[in-house]
N, C-alpha and C positions, 0 to 999 in steps of 0.2 A: 415501466412498471415498478422497478425497484427504486425506492427513495434513498435508503441508506443501508450500509452493512456495518457490522461491529465485529472487531476481533479482540481477543483478550490479551492482557499484558500482566506481567508480574512486577513491572517497574514503570509506572505511568510517566514519571519525569523523563526517563531515558527514551521511552517510546515517543513522547512528545517531541523531543529534540530530533529523533530519527525521522518521524513523519513530517515535521516542519520542513526539514531539508528536502525530503523526497517530494512532497506535494508542492513545494515552492517552484520546482522545475516545471510543474504543470499549471502554475498560477493558482493553486489551491491555498486557501487561508483558513485559519481556525475560525469556526463559526459558533461553537458552543463549548463551554468549558465549565465544569463544576467538579466537586469532590468525586474522584473515581472515574471521570470520563473526560475525554477531549474529542471533539469532532471537527473535521475539515470539510469545506464545501468547495466545489469547483467554480470556475469563472461564471457559469450560468446560475449558480446558487442551488443546483439540484445535484443528485448523485453524490451524496456525502459518505464519508468513511469515518468511523469512530473507533477509538481504542478505549477499553475500560478494564478496570479490575473486576474480576468476577463477583457478582452479587452474593453468591453463596460462600464467599471467602476462601474457596478452594483454589489451589494453584491454577493459573491459566495454562492451557495446553493447546498446541496447534491442532486443528482438525485434520484428520487423515483423509485426504481426498478433497479438502477444501482449498480453494484458491480464489483470490481477488484479482480481477482483470482491470487494469487502469488504462483507459483510452488515452493515447498520446499521439501527437503528430510524428511524422517520420523522424525528424532530428531529435525530438524529445524522448523517443523510445530508448535510444542509447544513453542519453543524458540521465534519465530517471534510473536506469539500471546502474550506471556508474556512480550516481549519488548514493544509491542504496548501499552499494559495496563500500564506498568511502565512509559512510556513516556506521559501518560495523555489520551490515547485513551480509548474508551468505549467498554466493553465486549458485544458482540452480540451473543455469543455461544462458550462455552469452547471447546478446541480441543477434538475431538472424532469422531467416525465413523458416517457417514451420508449416507442415501440411500443405493444403491447397488454398486457393482463393486469395493469394497475396498476403497471408497472415505473416507478420514480422513481429517477433516478441523477444524480450529479455526477461528471464525468470530469476527471482531472488526470494530470500526469506528475510523477514524482519528480525529484530533482536530476540523475539519470543518464539521464533520458528514458524510464524505464519507465512504461507507461500503467496507470492504476488507475481503478476506478470505485467509489465508495461508493454503495450502493443499498438500497432497500427495496421491498416490494410493498405498495401502498396499497389 
């Protein structure tokens, strides 16, 4: 149902470097790029993520209660989390089991404070 999601950034260049590294672990590639926006698509070409400078020119802020979930394979979950931290992201919960149903996720924030989780179901 969801085709793409967008998060804001205050530094598109640094966000581009961060997400290039993180999405590379999942096989994601830049699919669209123009002034103020970069988008990455997954292997299947659907389920894209974009970063953008806010249209209204106000500072980008992380949404309180907002989180992007990145589907990953079992070994990729830990690799995505590690890459995010290596690229300057903030640890929000080391990879591990959460809740019920075999959910396994590693939580982190990007350079602008947007919260993400790389997860799989084991």
